[in-house]
C-alpha positions as YAML, in Angstrom:
chain: A
units: angstrom
residues:
- id: 1
  name: MET
  ca: [3.68, -10.58, 24.73]
- id: 2
  name: GLY
  ca: [1.08, -8.35, 26.41]
- id: 3
  name: LEU
  ca: [3.57, -5.53, 27.02]
- id: 4
  name: LEU
  ca: [4.79, -5.61, 23.43]
- id: 5
  name: LEU
  ca: [1.22, -5.42, 22.11]
- id: 6
  name: TYR
  ca: [0.50, -2.57, 24.55]
- id: 7
  name: LEU
  ca: [3.51, -0.60, 23.24]
- id: 8
  name: ILE
  ca: [2.67, -1.27, 19.59]
- id: 9
  name: ILE
  ca: [-0.95, -0.15, 19.95]
- id: 10
  name: GLY
  ca: [0.14, 2.89, 21.97]
- id: 11
  name: GLY
  ca: [2.56, 3.80, 19.19]
- id: 12
  name: ILE
  ca: [-0.12, 3.44, 16.53]
- id: 13
  name: ILE
  ca: [-2.55, 5.61, 18.49]
- id: 14
  name: GLY
  ca: [0.13, 8.28, 19.02]
- id: 15
  name: TRP
  ca: [1.11, 8.19, 15.36]
- id: 16
  name: PHE
  ca: [-2.53, 8.45, 14.25]
- id: 17
  name: ALA
  ca: [-3.15, 11.44, 16.53]
- id: 18
  name: GLY
  ca: [-0.05, 13.12, 15.07]
- id: 19
  name: VAL
  ca: [-1.31, 12.48, 11.54]
- id: 20
  name: ILE
  ca: [-4.72, 13.96, 12.38]
- id: 21
  name: LEU
  ca: [-3.07, 17.12, 13.74]
- id: 22
  name: GLY
  ca: [-0.36, 17.22, 11.09]
- id: 23
  name: LYS
  ca: [2.40, 17.48, 13.70]
- id: 24
  name: ASP
  ca: [5.53, 15.43, 14.21]
- id: 25
  name: LEU
  ca: [6.22, 14.37, 17.76]
- id: 26
  name: PRO
  ca: [9.67, 14.79, 19.21]
- id: 27
  name: GLY
  ca: [11.32, 11.45, 19.87]
- id: 28
  name: GLY
  ca: [10.00, 9.61, 16.83]
- id: 29
  name: VAL
  ca: [8.66, 6.15, 17.65]
- id: 30
  name: ILE
  ca: [9.20, 6.56, 21.38]
- id: 31
  name: GLY
  ca: [7.33, 9.89, 21.27]
- id: 32
  name: ASN
  ca: [4.42, 8.18, 19.50]
- id: 33
  name: VAL
  ca: [4.30, 5.41, 22.11]
- id: 34
  name: VAL
  ca: [4.37, 7.93, 24.96]
- id: 35
  name: ALA
  ca: [1.68, 10.05, 23.30]
- id: 36
  name: GLY
  ca: [-0.52, 7.00, 22.77]
- id: 37
  name: ILE
  ca: [-0.18, 5.72, 26.33]
- id: 38
  name: VAL
  ca: [-0.55, 9.14, 27.98]
- id: 39
  name: GLY
  ca: [-3.38, 9.94, 25.57]
- id: 40
  name: ALA
  ca: [-5.20, 6.75, 26.55]
- id: 41
  name: TRP
  ca: [-4.91, 7.75, 30.19]
- id: 42
  name: ILE
  ca: [-6.09, 11.34, 29.54]
- id: 43
  name: GLY
  ca: [-8.94, 10.16, 27.32]
- id: 44
  name: GLY
  ca: [-10.06, 7.60, 29.86]
- id: 45
  name: ARG
  ca: [-10.10, 10.17, 32.65]
- id: 46
  name: LEU
  ca: [-11.89, 12.86, 30.66]
- id: 47
  name: LEU
  ca: [-14.26, 10.83, 28.49]
- id: 48
  name: GLY
  ca: [-14.63, 7.55, 30.33]
- id: 49
  name: TYR
  ca: [-14.14, 4.08, 28.96]
- id: 50
  name: TRP
  ca: [-16.32, 3.38, 25.95]
- id: 51
  name: GLY
  ca: [-16.06, 2.32, 22.33]
- id: 52
  name: PRO
  ca: [-14.03, -0.46, 20.79]
- id: 53
  name: LYS
  ca: [-11.34, -1.93, 23.03]
- id: 54
  name: LEU
  ca: [-8.02, -3.32, 21.87]
- id: 55
  name: SER
  ca: [-5.43, -4.56, 24.37]
- id: 56
  name: ASP
  ca: [-6.62, -2.41, 27.30]
- id: 57
  name: PHE
  ca: [-6.99, 0.65, 25.04]
- id: 58
  name: TYR
  ca: [-10.41, 2.11, 24.37]
- id: 59
  name: ILE
  ca: [-9.61, 3.40, 20.91]
- id: 60
  name: VAL
  ca: [-11.80, 6.53, 20.58]
- id: 61
  name: PRO
  ca: [-11.00, 8.08, 24.00]
- id: 62
  name: ALA
  ca: [-7.33, 7.16, 23.53]
- id: 63
  name: ILE
  ca: [-7.10, 8.98, 20.19]
- id: 64
  name: ILE
  ca: [-8.91, 12.04, 21.54]
- id: 65
  name: GLY
  ca: [-6.68, 12.03, 24.63]
- id: 66
  name: ALA
  ca: [-3.56, 11.70, 22.47]
- id: 67
  name: ILE
  ca: [-4.71, 14.67, 20.39]
- id: 68
  name: ILE
  ca: [-5.17, 16.71, 23.58]
- id: 69
  name: PHE
  ca: [-1.73, 15.62, 24.80]
- id: 70
  name: ILE
  ca: [-0.04, 16.56, 21.52]
- id: 71
  name: ILE
  ca: [-1.72, 19.98, 21.50]
- id: 72
  name: ILE
  ca: [-0.56, 20.65, 25.08]
- id: 73
  name: LEU
  ca: [2.93, 19.38, 24.27]
- id: 74
  name: SER
  ca: [3.17, 21.59, 21.17]
- id: 75
  name: PHE
  ca: [2.19, 24.67, 23.21]
- id: 76
  name: VAL
  ca: [4.81, 23.83, 25.84]
- id: 77
  name: MET
  ca: [7.50, 23.24, 23.22]
- id: 78
  name: LYS
  ca: [6.59, 26.49, 21.42]
- id: 79
  name: SER
  ca: [6.77, 28.50, 24.64]
- id: 80
  name: MET
  ca: [10.14, 26.94, 25.50]
- id: 81
  name: ARG
  ca: [11.51, 27.94, 22.07]
- id: 82
  name: LYS
  ca: [10.31, 31.53, 22.52]
- id: 83
  name: SER
  ca: [11.98, 31.85, 25.92]
- id: 84
  name: TRP
  ca: [15.41, 31.06, 24.45]
...
């Protein structure tokens, strides 16, 4: 049950970060989950662990980290499209 909750919250965080930026992530639901989990890791490393916590996710740093991850991913995807 813990893993399922972890994936669901990661997906919600990734989706919310995409909505804030107005960008769709490649991969749909799986892309949102990856963005949420990687974003939580990035946010925790850059900003520390603070704010409300939900299933091992500190919500505010996770959302900020997911936004950073999506911005980096969009730059990488844009540069890959230009090279073709």
